[in-house]
N, C-alpha and C positions, 0 to 999 in steps of 0.2 A: 860426710862423704868427701873423699879426696877428688879434686878436679882431675879430669882426664887430659888436660893440657894446661900450659902456663898462661893463665888469664892476665898476667902482668907483662907478657912479652910485647915488644913494640909492634905497632902496625907496620905493614909493608905494602906499598902500592903493587897492584897486580892487574894485568890486562886480562879481560875475559871477553868471550863472544857470547852474546845473548840474543835470543829471538827479538827482532826489532819491534814487533807489535807488543810483546810482553814488556819490553823495556819502556816503550812509549806509555802504555797504560799504567805501569808502576810509577813512572815519574809524574804522570797526571794526578795520581793519588798521593804524591809526595811520600812514597814508601822509601825508607832508608835502605838502599841496596846493600851497603856494607854490613849493616846490622842484620839484615835479613839473611844474607849469605852466611854470616858467622853463626847465626842461630841454626840454620839448616845444616851446616857442617858439623856443629856440635852435636846435633841430634843423630846424624849419620855416624859420627865417631863413637858416640855412646852405644848405639845399636851394634856397631861392629865389635866393641869391647865386650858387650853382653854375649854375642854369638861366640866370640873367641873363648870366653870364660866357660860357657856351656860345653863347647867342644873339648876343652882341656879337662873338664871335670865330669865328662859323660860317664865314665866308668864308676866313679865314686857315687854319683847320683843314682845310677842304676843299681849299684850294690845296696845302697841305703833303701831304695824303693823295694827291692826284693826282700830285704830283711823285714821291713815294715809289713809287707804283704804276708810274709810267712809267720811273723811273731806278733804283729800288731804294734801300735805305738806304745812307748814306755809309760805313758800316762793314762792308757785306756782303763786301768783298774781304779783310777782315782777320780775320773770325770763323773760329775753328777748331772749332766745334761744330756 
């Protein structure tokens, strides 16, 4: 699968505002904030890409589903289970 962003792009310092208690507890557990943020952003980006693809292909998906509902799946005659 092709990455949804350039994983080799250089890191860039960024200022963020974070709930102070959340930050304190995360640091106490030695959670890597940068890595955690990158993972969360990657998940959000992937979910957004899926949503975009589904919206863009909604008509084709519905047409296919309608066809299968009316005519069945092409392999229905060959299945033995």
